VOGU-3710 file (C-alpha; in Angstrom, 3 decimals, decimal comma):
1> mpkiksfsap> 51,863/65,506/146,187  51,877/62,704/143,577  48,825/60,481/143,588  49,501/56,842/144,415  48,076/54,413/141,865  49,123/51,124/143,376  51,077/49,592/146,243  52,038/46,380/144,501  53,913/45,055/141,491  52,878/41,458/140,728
11> wlqepnpghk> 56,193/40,762/139,008  58,044/41,519/142,277  55,784/39,507/144,558  56,165/35,925/145,668  56,350/33,393/143,970  57,545/35,323/140,909  61,290/35,530/140,179  61,520/39,224/140,990  60,723/38,563/144,654  63,972/36,638/145,117
21> lfeqaeennr> 65,896/39,886/144,652  64,713/41,051/148,073  64,711/37,834/150,067  66,704/37,651/153,248  70,303/36,498/153,057  71,061/32,902/153,947  73,106/33,815/157,016  70,106/35,686/158,472  67,415/33,180/157,597  67,553/31,493/161,001
31> lpasiassrn> 67,539/34,716/163,010  64,259/36,089/164,348  63,029/39,157/162,529  63,321/41,381/165,586  66,964/40,399/166,175  67,961/40,815/162,520  66,249/44,185/162,175  67,642/45,561/165,440  71,139/44,489/164,447  70,763/46,229/161,082
41> asqgpnrtia> 69,380/49,406/162,600  72,249/49,925/165,016  74,999/49,911/162,395  74,223/53,049/160,420  72,175/54,127/157,417  70,516/51,451/155,321  71,050/52,398/151,656  71,012/48,943/150,104  69,287/49,806/146,802  70,944/51,518/143,842
51> hrgnevfvar> 69,827/51,741/140,233  71,151/52,376/136,732  68,194/53,140/134,490  65,860/50,155/134,785  68,570/48,045/136,422  68,509/47,682/140,196  71,272/46,578/142,570  70,076/45,177/145,906  72,460/44,295/148,725  71,478/41,290/150,801
61> greirwgdla> 73,999/40,186/153,377  77,384/39,925/151,707  76,161/39,601/148,138  74,649/41,976/145,604  71,709/40,933/143,473  71,278/42,560/140,091  67,982/42,649/138,252  66,534/44,359/135,207  63,054/45,424/136,282  61,850/45,903/132,705
71> dlkdaweaqq> 62,953/42,365/131,733  61,399/40,896/134,868  58,130/42,643/134,106  58,134/41,496/130,468  58,929/37,918/131,518  56,066/37,964/134,024  53,627/39,301/131,436  54,723/36,659/128,925  54,326/33,951/131,578  50,849/35,236/132,433
81> srtgsashln> 49,810/35,197/128,779  51,091/31,647/128,311  49,390/30,535/131,516  46,132/32,146/130,486  46,163/30,580/127,027  47,060/27,165/128,437  44,302/27,282/131,057  41,824/28,419/128,396  42,674/25,465/126,164  42,860/22,907/128,984
91> gdgsdssfev> 39,763/24,140/130,742  41,401/24,643/134,144  42,673/27,700/135,960  45,893/26,285/137,376  48,872/28,584/137,601  52,066/27,172/136,143  54,242/30,043/137,352  55,232/28,013/140,417  57,190/25,611/138,252  60,052/28,042/137,678
101> ydektsrlpq> 61,736/27,328/141,019  63,735/24,480/142,409  62,194/23,940/145,834  65,017/21,658/146,943  67,788/24,177/146,471  65,584/27,250/147,094  67,697/29,230/144,662  66,562/31,852/142,225  66,602/30,688/138,590  69,099/32,984/136,971
111> gpgyriiktp> 68,767/34,183/133,428  67,821/37,331/131,543  66,859/39,871/134,151  68,678/38,470/137,198  72,266/37,791/138,285  74,123/37,383/141,568  77,239/39,540/141,964  79,857/38,039/144,235  81,660/40,500/146,517  84,888/40,200/148,539
121> vaseirqlvi> 83,398/41,859/151,636  83,638/40,121/155,002  80,593/41,660/156,697  77,116/42,823/155,838  76,797/45,501/153,140  75,260/48,696/154,499  75,357/51,162/151,592  75,469/51,138/147,793  76,464/54,397/146,085  76,612/54,487/142,274
131> spnkdqlavl> 78,908/56,909/140,446  77,585/59,811/138,307  78,590/57,986/135,086  76,905/54,745/136,278  80,065/52,702/135,681  81,296/52,288/139,274  79,525/51,180/142,441  80,821/51,982/145,917  80,066/49,120/148,321  80,218/50,083/152,002
141> tshtvhvcml> 80,168/47,946/155,105  80,384/49,430/158,584  84,172/49,950/158,324  85,328/49,047/154,787  84,874/50,533/151,320  85,061/48,634/148,022  84,523/49,852/144,462  82,958/47,572/141,857  83,621/48,220/138,179  80,161/47,704/136,756
151> pdtshltsge> 80,067/45,820/133,469  77,876/46,693/130,540  74,289/45,502/130,640  74,947/43,066/127,797  77,376/41,107/129,993  74,789/40,755/132,744  72,017/39,677/130,344  74,112/37,111/128,482  71,968/34,228/129,776  74,623/32,620/131,991
161> tapfkpkfwt> 73,477/31,179/135,303  76,717/31,313/137,300  77,224/34,185/139,757  78,954/37,119/138,150  82,368/38,167/139,522  83,273/41,679/138,366  86,460/43,516/139,242  86,496/44,800/142,829  88,994/47,249/144,325  89,514/47,822/148,034
171> vgptthvtsk> 89,664/51,519/148,897  92,123/52,186/151,694  93,100/48,609/152,634  95,082/49,954/155,600  92,894/52,985/156,302  89,315/51,750/156,300  89,578/48,664/158,480  87,599/47,316/161,401  90,228/48,396/163,930  89,701/52,056/163,031
181> savvsalwhp> 86,780/54,437/162,908  83,603/53,515/161,042  82,731/54,965/157,630  79,537/57,028/157,755  79,441/58,469/154,213  80,972/57,787/150,817  80,247/60,461/148,203  81,199/60,744/144,548  82,551/64,258/144,062  80,301/66,158/141,612
191> lgvngsclvt> 83,353/67,798/139,980  85,497/64,665/139,648  86,895/63,793/136,228  84,386/61,385/134,656  82,953/60,782/138,124  86,017/58,953/139,441  86,699/60,902/142,667  85,375/59,269/145,837  85,157/61,197/149,118  84,941/59,150/152,326
201> vtedavvrew> 84,012/60,582/155,717  84,647/58,555/158,851  83,003/58,836/162,225  86,082/60,478/163,769  85,729/63,520/161,424  88,395/62,628/158,858  87,719/63,496/155,207  89,658/61,682/152,489  89,664/62,127/148,710  90,407/59,146/146,481
211> elstidrwsf> 91,008/59,890/142,795  90,509/56,380/141,470  92,101/55,022/138,325  92,001/51,420/137,176  95,482/51,708/135,665  96,996/53,019/138,896  96,632/50,601/141,798  98,135/53,081/144,264  95,160/55,392/143,742  93,095/52,901/145,769
221> dtptlevdlk> 95,702/52,605/148,530  96,576/56,222/149,291  94,230/59,231/149,318  95,233/62,346/147,387  93,902/64,571/150,185  93,363/63,819/153,870  91,908/66,323/156,335  91,240/65,864/160,046  88,404/68,252/160,839  89,246/68,299/164,549
231> kladgtsldq> 92,747/69,574/163,791  91,424/71,950/161,147  88,927/73,476/163,601  91,830/74,503/165,865  94,155/75,515/163,008  95,664/78,984/162,822  97,696/79,020/159,593  98,010/77,294/156,244  101,379/75,742/157,017  100,114/73,349/159,687
241> dfgaststnk> 99,693/69,621/159,213  95,995/68,692/159,126  96,409/65,039/158,185  94,884/62,220/160,208  96,909/60,908/163,110  98,471/57,477/162,632  98,952/56,656/166,330  96,671/54,037/167,825  96,859/55,337/171,400  94,366/58,128/171,716
251> afspddfdmk> 93,741/60,177/174,811  90,357/61,485/175,834  89,193/64,626/174,042  85,859/66,470/174,104  86,050/66,659/170,315  85,448/62,911/170,179  81,849/63,643/171,192  81,253/67,134/169,792  82,688/66,256/166,361  81,281/62,773/165,859
261> vasacfasrn> 80,148/62,769/162,225  76,640/61,577/161,381  76,506/62,303/157,642  77,947/64,452/154,844  76,619/65,752/151,546  77,524/67,712/148,393  75,202/69,881/146,336  74,476/68,931/142,737  76,929/69,594/139,906  74,699/72,220/138,269
271> sngwapmtlw> 74,475/74,419/141,365  75,627/78,009/141,394  78,959/79,411/142,524  80,878/77,608/145,234  78,064/75,137/146,014  79,338/72,140/143,940  82,701/72,213/145,759  81,272/72,682/149,268  81,154/69,661/151,575  78,495/69,946/154,285
281> vamaegdvya> 79,123/67,826/157,377  76,467/67,143/160,048  77,682/66,123/163,490  75,701/63,780/165,684  75,491/66,364/168,469  73,705/68,829/166,171  76,492/71,019/164,766  76,843/71,715/161,039  80,143/72,507/159,301  81,124/73,431/155,739
291> lcpllprrws> 84,380/72,837/153,883  84,852/75,063/150,815  86,487/74,707/148,351  87,108/70,952/148,563  88,422/69,894/145,155  90,266/66,860/143,821  93,726/67,268/142,328  92,207/67,059/138,825  88,659/68,290/138,456  86,187/69,000/135,685
301> ppptlipsls> 83,851/71,997/136,120  80,648/72,593/134,144  80,891/75,285/131,420  79,344/78,095/133,489  81,105/77,481/136,813  84,434/79,266/136,279  82,911/82,360/134,557  80,357/82,714/137,357  83,083/82,484/140,016  85,163/85,085/138,167
311> vsvaqkietl> 82,235/87,494/138,051  81,455/86,899/141,731  85,036/87,484/142,893  85,410/90,597/140,727  82,191/92,090/142,077  83,248/91,359/145,649  86,649/93,049/145,218  85,042/96,076/143,587  82,579/96,363/146,466  85,300/96,097/149,132
321> eadpeatree> 87,449/98,722/147,441  84,536/101,157/147,439  83,598/100,393/151,064  85,662/102,365/153,578  84,350/100,255/156,479  85,664/96,964/155,083  87,654/95,024/157,665  91,151/93,725/157,261  89,967/90,131/157,376  87,469/90,703/154,551
331> kllakqqlew> 90,166/92,213/152,355  92,506/89,304/153,102  89,792/86,807/152,187  89,062/88,643/148,917  92,778/88,658/148,139  92,975/84,898/148,705  90,003/84,301/146,402  91,630/86,510/143,767  94,873/84,482/144,000  92,878/81,285/143,652
341> madldnqepk> 91,061/82,568/140,564  94,304/83,933/139,055  95,950/80,519/139,433  92,931/78,963/137,763  92,814/81,481/134,897  96,489/80,905/134,098  95,873/77,219/133,414  95,267/75,741/130,000  92,611/73,037/130,423  93,194/69,562/129,088
351> lldgpygevt> 90,521/68,058/126,883  89,391/64,519/127,610  86,696/62,388/126,036  83,801/62,246/128,441  80,743/60,005/128,505  78,234/60,020/125,642  80,791/61,528/123,267  81,208/64,778/125,194  84,496/66,644/125,553  85,482/67,377/129,159
361> evysrpsrpg> 87,755/70,208/130,250  90,096/69,140/133,067  91,769/71,640/135,398  94,306/71,197/138,168  93,512/72,233/141,714  95,013/75,714/142,378  97,968/75,568/144,738  97,479/79,099/146,067  96,502/79,965/148,748  96,410/76,247/149,688
371> siprlqgpfe> 94,825/72,897/148,945  93,079/72,576/152,328  90,307/75,145/152,964  89,263/76,577/156,276  86,567/74,781/158,279  83,516/77,037/158,491  81,235/76,520/161,447  79,646/75,426/163,582  76,710/77,230/162,001  74,263/78,881/164,341
381> lavapqdeqd> 70,655/77,889/163,623  68,855/81,221/163,708  65,176/81,349/164,747  65,354/77,682/165,749  62,311/76,457/167,718  62,935/75,393/171,306  62,178/71,713/170,985  61,901/69,689/174,160  63,679/66,752/172,541  66,697/68,701/171,277
391> develkdifv> 68,863/67,508/174,186  67,950/63,858/173,639  68,104/63,321/169,889  70,980/63,263/167,439  71,354/64,329/163,831  71,398/61,396/161,424  71,418/62,807/157,897  71,832/65,993/155,866  70,479/66,894/152,412  71,640/69,948/150,440
401> igakrntadl> 69,872/71,618/147,503  72,237/74,039/145,797  71,304/77,509/144,613  70,291/77,965/140,993  72,735/79,298/138,437  72,606/83,069/138,017  72,835/83,252/134,237  71,471/86,816/134,089  74,530/88,347/135,771  76,872/86,028/133,907
411> mmgeefeiya> 75,592/86,991/130,430  75,060/90,678/131,125  76,070/92,625/128,035  76,353/89,537/125,809  74,397/89,100/122,591  73,266/85,548/123,299  71,799/83,823/126,336  72,570/80,526/128,007  69,835/77,936/127,886  68,281/77,557/131,339
421> ddddkdslsv> 67,154/74,169/132,563  63,593/73,614/133,686  64,808/73,079/137,260  66,421/76,526/137,301  63,218/78,324/136,354  61,388/77,610/139,623  64,425/77,443/141,898  65,874/79,470/144,737  68,924/81,699/144,492  70,030/80,455/147,949
431> svicllstsg> 71,022/76,978/149,072  68,636/74,846/151,138  70,060/72,603/153,866  67,780/69,966/155,403  68,708/68,316/158,711  67,153/65,074/159,957  67,290/63,906/163,576  66,628/60,592/165,292  63,130/61,728/166,292  62,188/62,220/162,631
441> qvkvcldidg> 62,277/66,011/162,913  63,276/67,812/159,704  64,712/71,326/159,811  64,694/73,229/156,514  67,439/75,867/156,674  68,355/78,611/154,203  71,930/79,721/153,585  71,111/83,410/153,173  74,696/84,684/153,387  76,067/81,988/151,100
451> veaqwlpprn> 79,125/79,854/151,807  82,216/81,066/149,955  85,752/79,797/149,664  87,829/80,500/152,759  91,359/79,627/153,777  93,375/80,066/156,908  95,768/83,037/156,890  99,421/82,457/156,018  102,065/82,165/158,717  102,227/85,809/159,707
461> astrafpdqd> 101,916/87,182/163,204  99,822/90,128/162,098  97,220/88,095/160,200  97,245/84,783/162,004  93,752/84,844/163,433  90,353/86,396/162,863  89,431/87,805/166,264  86,359/89,729/165,143  84,947/87,243/162,659  81,196/86,658/162,882
471> vpsllvfhtf> 79,806/83,198/163,531  78,113/81,859/160,357  74,412/81,147/160,614  71,609/79,310/158,861  68,039/80,571/158,846  65,619/77,837/159,986  62,707/78,449/157,638  60,523/75,461/158,519  60,511/72,653/161,078  58,182/69,651/160,986
481> dtlkpaeitp> 57,993/66,103/162,342  57,705/62,938/160,293  57,261/60,607/163,279  54,715/60,404/166,042  55,982/60,313/169,639  55,045/56,636/169,945  57,092/55,780/166,821  60,383/57,254/168,037  63,102/54,723/168,863  66,586/55,699/170,069
491> dswpvfsedv> 68,420/53,272/167,761  66,682/54,257/164,511  68,615/55,876/161,643  66,314/57,859/159,295  67,768/58,933/155,944  66,998/61,305/153,069  66,426/60,235/149,450  66,127/62,549/146,468  63,223/62,584/144,043  63,513/62,254/140,261
501> ttryafyvth> 60,792/64,729/139,272  62,039/67,865/141,044  65,044/68,629/143,201  62,869/70,429/145,781  61,192/67,171/146,798  62,648/64,275/148,750  61,729/61,218/150,783  62,405/60,493/154,448  62,781/56,796/155,197  62,612/55,552/158,778
511> aagityvsla> 61,496/52,434/160,605  57,928/53,739/160,886  57,437/54,314/157,161  58,275/56,524/154,177  57,332/60,208/154,102  57,174/62,390/150,997  58,213/66,025/151,451  57,846/68,761/148,821  59,178/72,289/149,273  57,682/73,505/145,988
521> pwvsllesel> 54,703/75,439/147,517  56,911/78,199/148,936  59,958/78,120/146,634  58,543/80,347/143,896  56,988/82,772/146,403  60,205/83,111/148,365  62,299/83,557/145,220  60,010/86,327/143,952  60,398/88,141/147,277  64,174/87,707/147,284
531> qsdseagadf> 64,491/89,065/143,731  62,024/91,902/144,263  63,442/95,450/144,407  60,482/96,824/146,355  60,850/96,799/150,143  57,397/98,200/150,860  55,328/95,612/152,717  58,101/93,015/152,638  57,836/92,323/156,378  54,109/91,744/156,094
541> rfdlmakgpr> 54,521/89,361/153,153  57,308/87,425/154,875  55,154/87,124/157,985  52,268/85,705/155,956  54,639/83,289/154,236  56,030/82,147/157,591  52,560/81,510/159,027  51,185/79,822/155,930  51,791/76,285/154,651  55,444/75,916/153,752
551> aevdriytpq> 55,869/72,259/152,804  53,805/69,286/151,728  54,419/66,412/154,145  52,594/63,142/153,589  53,193/59,628/154,894  52,954/57,443/151,799  53,800/54,100/153,394  53,547/52,539/156,852  54,973/49,037/157,377  52,854/46,286/158,856
561> haqnvlaaat> 55,536/45,047/161,216  57,034/47,709/163,432  60,340/45,858/163,811  61,109/45,964/160,081  63,941/48,200/158,916  63,243/49,845/155,574  65,905/50,453/152,957  66,254/54,037/151,787  63,580/54,853/149,221  64,835/54,952/145,627
571> afkssdldhf> 62,822/56,837/143,002  62,504/55,548/139,422  60,981/57,141/136,338  61,126/55,582/132,884  58,875/54,989/129,916  58,872/51,220/130,543  58,066/51,270/134,258  56,441/54,692/134,846  57,117/56,644/138,051  57,499/54,645/141,265
581> vlsathndpv> 59,450/54,438/144,517  61,201/51,237/145,559  62,216/50,204/149,053  62,509/46,906/150,875  62,147/45,291/154,258  64,517/42,521/155,308  62,448/40,010/153,293  59,987/41,747/150,939  59,960/44,624/148,436  58,020/47,828/149,015
591> imffdtpese> 56,869/49,613/145,877  54,516/52,508/145,203  53,442/53,608/141,719  52,536/57,257/141,149  50,521/59,043/138,515  52,821/60,812/136,090  52,295/64,563/135,571  51,188/63,910/131,962  48,426/61,581/133,064  47,345/64,011/135,775
601> lmsdrqetpv> 47,174/66,781/133,187  45,062/64,681/130,836  42,762/63,608/133,656  42,311/67,233/134,706  41,352/68,149/131,151  38,893/65,304/130,839  37,186/65,920/134,173  34,626/68,698/133,692  32,448/69,832/136,573  28,751/68,990/136,346
611> stehgetpep> 26,463/71,573/137,873  23,348/70,461/139,699  20,059/72,291/139,881  21,140/74,084/143,062  24,337/75,404/141,452  26,646/73,054/143,381  29,535/71,182/141,762  29,654/67,562/142,941  32,989/66,008/143,810  34,497/63,614/141,264
621> ltvweprplf> 33,681/59,972/141,819  36,437/57,873/143,368  36,944/54,927/141,040  39,571/53,127/143,122  41,435/53,583/146,361  44,860/51,912/146,587  45,737/49,992/149,730  49,105/48,700/150,887  49,826/45,106/150,028  49,618/42,724/152,971
631> hpsevlsrps> 52,572/40,391/153,551  52,055/37,576/156,078  54,798/37,354/158,633  57,780/35,239/157,605  57,493/33,493/160,989  54,750/31,326/159,487  57,115/29,969/156,815  60,384/29,927/158,763  61,546/26,453/159,884  61,634/25,746/163,577
641> tlppwvdalr> 64,927/25,747/165,484  63,765/22,941/167,791  64,738/19,946/165,563  68,329/21,187/165,044  68,606/21,729/168,796  67,440/18,171/169,513  69,946/16,825/166,964  72,693/18,822/168,644  71,774/17,324/172,029  72,115/13,815/170,635
651> tsrkrplmqq> 75,724/14,511/169,674  76,697/16,501/172,787  77,943/15,360/176,165  74,314/15,137/177,335  73,587/12,357/174,875  72,955/9,706/177,607  70,074/11,764/178,982  68,302/11,523/175,650  68,261/7,695/175,783  66,959/7,096/179,326
661> evrlsvatle> 64,005/8,016/181,441  63,582/11,503/182,744  65,265/11,942/186,099  65,541/14,960/188,299  69,028/16,393/187,892  70,821/19,587/187,125  71,516/18,485/183,529  67,861/17,638/182,957  66,849/21,022/184,344  69,257/22,757/181,958
671> ifteghrlvs> 67,815/20,851/178,975  64,242/21,705/179,952  65,153/25,346/180,541  66,838/25,685/177,149  63,963/23,912/175,395  61,415/26,086/177,139  63,304/29,185/176,029  63,320/28,081/172,378  59,695/26,934/172,331  58,378/29,997/174,167
681> sevfelnnav> 60,121/32,409/171,792  58,803/30,595/168,722  55,275/30,284/170,156  55,265/33,962/171,044  56,221/34,952/167,500  53,682/32,532/166,011  50,925/33,931/168,247  51,729/37,460/167,113  51,801/36,437/163,434  48,510/34,542/163,669
691> aelfrkceal> 46,877/37,409/165,585  47,989/39,841/162,928  46,650/37,583/160,191  43,343/37,273/162,049  43,075/41,049/162,428  43,757/41,459/158,731  41,006/38,967/157,861  38,594/40,892/160,042  39,661/44,124/158,404  38,985/42,599/154,995
701> tyelkeqitk> 35,316/42,086/155,896  34,989/45,717/156,918  36,766/46,864/153,764  34,421/44,733/151,657  31,391/46,263/153,349  32,858/49,690/152,784  33,361/48,963/149,078  29,789/47,690/148,767  28,528/50,833/150,460  30,540/53,026/148,089
711> vyevnqriet> 29,228/51,146/145,057  25,673/51,597/146,339  26,267/55,335/146,844  27,661/55,651/143,327  24,624/53,846/141,957  22,277/56,184/143,837  24,132/59,245/142,546  23,945/57,963/138,980  20,215/57,380/139,275  19,745/60,833/140,787
721> isgegesrst> 21,662/62,512/137,961  19,834/60,547/135,249  16,417/61,403/136,757  15,451/57,857/137,539  14,178/57,047/140,977  12,374/60,334/141,651  9,295/59,678/139,481  8,809/56,011/140,268  7,763/54,141/143,313  9,771/51,360/144,899
731> keqniseeml> 7,760/48,652/143,152  8,117/50,300/139,767  11,831/50,664/140,368  12,181/46,955/141,078  10,185/46,062/137,952  12,142/48,458/135,782  15,435/47,207/137,179  14,391/43,650/136,370  13,421/44,664/132,842  16,698/46,480/132,418
741> vrnridvmkv> 18,593/43,410/133,512  16,629/41,203/131,107  17,081/43,623/128,229  20,752/43,805/128,973  20,974/40,030/128,992  19,204/39,889/125,603  21,534/42,489/124,202  24,512/40,579/125,496  23,186/37,381/123,900  22,835/39,103/120,538
751> rqenlarrvd> 26,324/40,509/120,867  27,611/37,080/121,763  26,032/35,576/118,669  27,488/38,314/116,508  30,890/37,766/118,031  30,637/34,027/117,469  29,661/34,635/113,841  32,589/36,974/113,374  34,942/34,461/114,953  33,732/31,774/112,533
761> nlrkrlgqvs> 34,278/34,072/109,575  37,754/34,919/110,768  38,522/31,250/111,237  37,458/30,532/107,684  39,606/33,347/106,367  42,599/32,095/108,302  42,094/28,627/106,853  41,954/29,959/103,300  44,834/32,401/103,334  46,237/31,203/99,992
771> trelsdkeka> 42,843/31,446/98,121  41,052/34,400/99,598  37,362/34,665/98,727  35,581/37,893/97,837  33,430/39,571/100,431  29,695/40,138/99,985  30,195/43,770/99,035  32,857/42,883/96,484  30,603/40,207/94,961  27,658/42,655/94,684
781> waeevrtlag> 29,866/45,307/93,073  31,260/42,820/90,541  27,739/41,651/89,684  26,628/45,237/89,099  29,630/45,891/86,850  28,938/42,777/84,773  25,276/43,770/84,383  26,189/47,286/83,286  28,785/45,967/80,845  26,307/43,561/79,345
791> silgdeeeee> 23,692/46,263/78,936  26,098/48,695/77,267  28,366/46,415/75,242  25,748/43,834/74,406  27,312/40,894/76,246  25,421/37,727/75,475  26,679/35,845/78,564  24,700/37,984/80,994  23,627/35,934/83,981  19,961/35,248/84,510
801> dttsasitts> 19,920/35,900/88,266  20,629/39,662/88,110  18,532/41,695/90,416  15,643/43,886/89,276  17,388/47,042/90,458  20,432/46,281/88,322  18,208/45,601/85,270  16,370/48,881/85,708  19,600/50,846/86,012  21,160/49,188/82,976
811> gkslkrfeev> 17,971/49,740/80,939  17,987/53,435/81,665  21,639/53,710/80,696  21,023/51,837/77,383  18,025/54,010/76,499  20,009/57,191/77,083  22,858/55,857/74,967  20,448/55,011/72,057  18,891/58,513/72,192  22,328/60,092/71,990
821> qtlrdalfeq> 23,242/57,899/68,991  19,968/58,762/67,199  20,474/62,471/67,779  24,068/62,214/66,514  22,983/60,403/63,292  20,316/63,027/62,603  22,789/65,842/62,995  25,263/64,114/60,674  22,560/63,671/57,955  21,582/67,347/58,133
831> aqqlqstdsv> 25,199/68,387/57,875  25,729/66,162/54,802  22,596/67,547/53,098  23,766/71,099/53,635  27,205/70,290/52,229  25,710/68,559/49,146  23,376/71,491/48,478  26,262/73,944/48,614  28,350/71,867/46,261  25,551/71,624/43,616
841> dgtaspmpvm> 24,605/75,296/43,577  28,176/76,545/43,913  27,012/79,239/46,257  25,889/79,219/49,780  22,278/78,333/50,203  20,115/81,075/51,531  19,258/81,019/55,160  15,955/79,485/56,050  13,103/81,756/56,690  12,921/80,571/60,362
851> kipseirkqk> 15,720/82,193/62,358  17,036/80,387/65,512  18,933/82,540/68,004  22,626/81,771/68,348  22,369/81,380/72,109  19,871/78,529/71,794  22,043/76,820/69,187  25,074/77,098/71,447  23,140/75,686/74,400  21,916/72,716/72,351
861> vaqvmslldr> 25,402/71,995/71,035  26,860/72,245/74,526  24,166/69,912/75,865  24,883/67,358/73,183  28,632/67,549/73,771  28,222/67,107/77,534  26,041/64,043/76,983  28,636/62,615/74,632  31,439/63,250/77,118  29,463/61,732/79,952
871> etalveavks> 28,628/58,571/78,085  32,191/58,255/76,813  33,553/58,560/80,356  31,047/56,007/81,600  32,071/53,523/78,919  35,779/54,058/79,616  35,256/53,553/83,361  33,375/50,319/82,810  36,074/49,051/80,462  38,843/49,848/82,965
881> rleklsie> 37,005/48,089/85,801  36,406/45,027/83,635  40,095/44,956/82,729  41,059/45,114/86,406  38,694/42,269/87,267  40,061/40,149/84,427  43,633/40,818/85,624  42,814/39,810/89,192
//
């Protein structure tokens, strides 16, 4: 569970510019909060936040607001620094950040970091889904789908203030309309070419594939593949027509209720085997179906997908040929998979330039056995708990985590190995399917058998049906609730959101808050058991795993107003903004900052346990405890509807009643009744808002007392650890504390004086940048050099104010130099006398009677030479320093 650092971002709070990104749309400003939120909740999932790096797209009403969170943060920090410097110079603490708005127009000042994107939609935007390449944005209302071609960031940060109007395309202008079934999910196919294949799923169980191309307008009008799941569920052969019906007159059918789609989902692109091309569909009544393989007409697989499928199909055929008990249906299915792989192997892939300079291999969808797969399901939920609310709730969302890539079997016998991602190291070899119901119940299911590609049999009487085929099943590994019984509402629509740190963690967003769920505690244990060859004690270990903790579930946010509808949580992680989760109510942002794993690791290394005398390890001190940010109700700032109502009466047919005395009549009674209704509703909301504000003020006093108590406890623990307080009485403690305070004040005064002195020196240096003065140390060193030079070289201009220490040092150096010169002259005279004596006699003079050992002579000569070298080096060093000073 990540540790929450903070619940607020000042650069996204009112009155800063970032807050305008999340303000309520103009058409909903006059609606009460309860009405607006209930209307939003009843229309489907609320995924109104999408992001591209540090850029965020927020849907409000019928417009999209774009903002660069990093630029907004930098602008806020720059504004704070300017405000702080201005208040420091002016002597007041006024905040000038309120001057960036035009209160008359109540519009957000656009500029770097914010733009409004105009959309052609006619109703409120419900979902924003960004493409894998971050260049297209699917905009969904309740019944329509539009695709926005996102411009480059440089176009949005150009500094223009006018609303930006990018290119919008309507997907299915005659298919996705208000007169037909609602759109519940729009998914970008993970294997689409450059992320351009959009899959839409409507409420009436119709799946459509749209291979979008900006140079082909018809790609937005007609889907390349259309499958009616209700027809496919009753299909018997490949030759049937499974397209959606075009007739408007529909008779009653039980499938309209049993196959009412709630949500759909793909696994990630880097999943193993058939998982990336498997569409999982969750029905509102609780059934789960799978459609595999669902591929676009042109698709781009990752490098390891096709080899892994080839190995899997080959192993399956080899196993069936060696198994005498293999059924006819299993052999037919293996034959169909072999035909599919043979069609794929015979293709020569086309090479296209992908994003970031990569080369993408593009294949065509195999035509054999067929383009439409068989509908697998409904899956039986094995070992499902008998929940009392199962008959009353509906499924609302589905989240699929694909199995990890099996690179060991793929590279068996090869000399090199494929690099494995970090996510694949601690991952499961089976897919995980999570189901979310209206009551907030999450079911974590495991696809033990694995979903494979299946097709209906060809038109042949002998192989038309599968009479003995087993019903597919999912193993319910864990079931938990994210809502309390009092928080359950029948019209709520909870949704899943993926995490950015690990794929085995996700967020559940519902009207009662945001819940963080991590499946990491049992993933590695379960994978080790699944890959283990030993069956001894497996039942016992599985039983312990089933009874132990299997998931981390923690409510990280609870809204203050129960009627607020939260947008689906969106996780961010970047070097500029750290790791945080962003959501929004209908009027305010919701943000939570987490500690990054690196900071947690460093904190764990720095925190070392301190043992007490009794051998106990005290708990680490809690420095801070984050609390959710309090937002006063918008009812307190919303204008009253009573003045517009009075103005409307003055222009209506009841205008005469407004200009005369009050008389008892039916018209007067109607006016009083309508006015009472308006005033009572507004007074009721104001009473609730004021009561909530009063309760929060009372809670602040208790929180302050709690903080004071914690500070006092920390102080007592510090005194206990340091040994103070045990050997002194209460009076001595008070006296010592007073002395400590006074000593600290004196120390702070001295530090203040030193700081003031340093500031003055810096100010002088800044004023004399062109003529920089020497420091005190430089002046002392130069004085010492001049004194030494004068003493050695005999400088007559030696200053009179040299210090006594410098004179003593220079005198010693001069005396040593004179002794060396005297010794050298004496040696030269002796050498000359010896040479003259030899020249007069013509023969070498006899050795003196006194014999000096050669070792002593060598030592003396070496001593003299070392003294000469030392003095020579000293003189050269002094000369070089003097030359440097003269040059400067």
